[in-house]
N, C-alpha and C positions, 0 to 999 in steps of 0.2 A: 822512498823507490822501490817498488818492487822489481824484483828479477825473475823473468821466466825463460828456462831454457827449453830447446826442442832438439833432442837426441836420440841418437840411435848408432849403433856399431854397423848396421846394415843398410848397405848400400840400395838406393831406390826406394825406400820406404817414405817419401815424400816430405821431407824433413822441411827443405827449402820453401816448396808451395804454401806448407801449412803455417810457418813463420811468419811468412811476407802477410798471408790473409789473416793471422791472428793480429798482428801488426796493426793492421790496416782497420780491422774492425775494433779493436780496443781505441783507437785514435776517433773513428765514427762514434762509438759508444761515448765519448765523454771520459775515456780514461787517461786521456793524453796530458801532457806532453809524452808521447811514445817515441822510445828511439829503438830501431831496429839494428843490430850487430851482427855484422857476419865474421865469422872468426873462420871459415875455408880458406886456406891458402889461394885456392882457383877462383876465388871472390864470384862464386855463382850469383850473387845478387847484385854485384856492381851494378850492371849494366839496367837491371829492372829498377833498381833505385833511381839510377840517371833519368831514366824515362820519365820517372814520376814526378821528378822535380824538387824543389828544394823542401824539406820540412812535413812530408806527407805521406808516412811518419819520416822524421830524421832518419839519417842513414850513418853508419859508422863502421867501414872496413877494418877489422882489428886483428890480432893474432894472439896468441898466447901469453907472449912477453910484454905486451901492452893492455891485455884485457882488465885488469886490476885498475889502471890507471885512466884508461878511457870511461868506465863505469862511473870511477869517481869523479870524472870530468862531466859527464853527461848528469850525473847526481847534483852537480854545484851548479849548473845551469838550469836544474829546475824540472827535470825528466820526473815523471810519476811511474815510468813504466819501463822497462829495458827488456826485449825479447832479442834472444840470442840464437841464432842458428849454428848450427856444428857441422863439421865435416864427416863422412864416414869412417870409420876403420881407424883413426887416428886418437888411440885413448889418452894419448898425453894431452890432446886438445879438449877431449870429452870429459877427462878429469877436472880441469882446470876449470872448465864453464860450471861443472855440478857442485865445485865447491864454493863457487860465487852465487849460485842460483837458490831461490827460494822452492820453486816446482819446477820439475823436470817432465816435460812431455814427452813421451815415447810413443812416433807414431809405428803402428805396427799394420801391415797388410795380412789379410786373413788368408794366409797359407802357410805348410807346415814349413817351408824354410824360414820364412820371416818368424815364425813361434820359435824355432829353435833358437834363431839369431838375438834373441833379447835378452838372453842369460846373461850376458857380459855386461850388459848395458845395467841391468838390473843389480848385478854383483856389485859395479860402481857405485850406484845411488846407496845400496845397502852400506856398503863400507864410509861413506859420507854421512849417512845419517839424513838424506836429504828425500822427500817424498816426492814420489812419482804419479803419473798418469798415464796409463795408455789410451792412444786414441786408434780406435779402428779407421784405416786409413786406406781408401782407394776401394773399398768394399762394393761387391756387385748385390746391387738389390735383391731381396729376399732369397739371398744362397744359404743353405743350410752352413756353409763353413763359415760364416760370418759368425752365427751363434756361439758355433762350437769353439772357434779361437777366442772368442770372448770368454767364454767358460774358462778355459785353459788359463788364459792371461789372468783371470779373477783370482787365481791361486798364488800370484806373485804381487799384485796390487791392484790398485783401483781402476778399473776400466771405466770410461767416460760414456753416460749413457746417450751421448750424441755419437752417429754414425757418419764419417766422409765420405761420400761415395765414389765411384768412378764415375767422371763426369767429364767430357771434353771441354766443357766449360772452364774447368781450373787451368789446363795446360794453356788454352787459347788465351784466355785473358792475361797470365804474365807474359807473352809474348811482346807486348806493347806497353807494359808498364803499368797494367790494370790488376784487378782482382775481380773475382765473379761478382762481387757486390758494387761494382761500378760497371761493367759488361752488363748482366741480367741482373739490375737489382732484386725482381720480384720474381726470380727465380729459387728452384729448389737447393743450388747450390748456395747461392747468398743466405737463404735460411739456414742451412747448417751450418756455416761459420756463425752466423750471429747467435746461434743456440748453444753452440760450443765454446765461444768466448764469454759468453754468459756463464756457463757452467765452470770454465776456468778462472773467470774473475772471482766468482763466489769462493772458490778453493784459494787463491791467493789470498783472499780476504781473512778467510777463516785461519789459514796458517798464520798469518801475519798477527792476527789476535792471541792466538795461542802461545806464540813467540814473546809477546809483549806480556801477556799474563804471567809465563812462568819465568820472564827476566824481572818481573815487575816494575816494569817502567811503565810511570802514569802517562795518561794522555794518548798520542799516537793518533794514528787512523789513516785511511787511504789517501786522504789529501793532506796530510799532514808532511809537507815538503817546505824546501827552502824557496824562496821566490828566485825566478832567474834572472842571473845577473845580466844575461846578454841571449841572443837567440840562438839557437843549433847550427851549425855548419856543415855541410858534407864532408865527410874524409874519407880518402880513395888511397889506395896503396901507392907507394911513391920508389 
């Protein structure tokens, strides 16, 4: 099972919207079963996931004390991909997620404030020795600051070649449990998410192959998972 985290200590970077869209796109692209985990104590994704219905993708509201156990549970149930959404500012939570993730996506808006704020998240990834991927998020089309921010970020890590632009479609679709892929499947926003997932999927697979090769583990592969013993169930805070 691949584990992907979306993390940033900067509030308003668009983590939750991006995590939900990537999880759904991964499911649509055949990378499932996909499980979306929300570690935010505020439960930002709970209502959105409930509006979507069961298992599309599966949803688990978790927390730092239960994260490892919940990941193991969905792995045993046959999940091929886990996408974890994180809260802003809570360093302990982000550290826990980075520890279990294979790749950390750091969404960054093209602004000086967001650029300065990524340092703490980058440092956490470096301490854990985990690869990160910057995603330019909520960018204004053709704005020079987008390219300038990408160049600055490239000094600290890989910047995804796909830019997620500022579009009302993203917020509008999330209000009723959908994504832009379902609200406007032929739209530009849906194309952006599809292209971004294709790139992220490739990075996950390459990271996995390097890890397997370095460890000397024979076989493996993206689809090498245990057969599901039973279907996923929705888990919400109590």
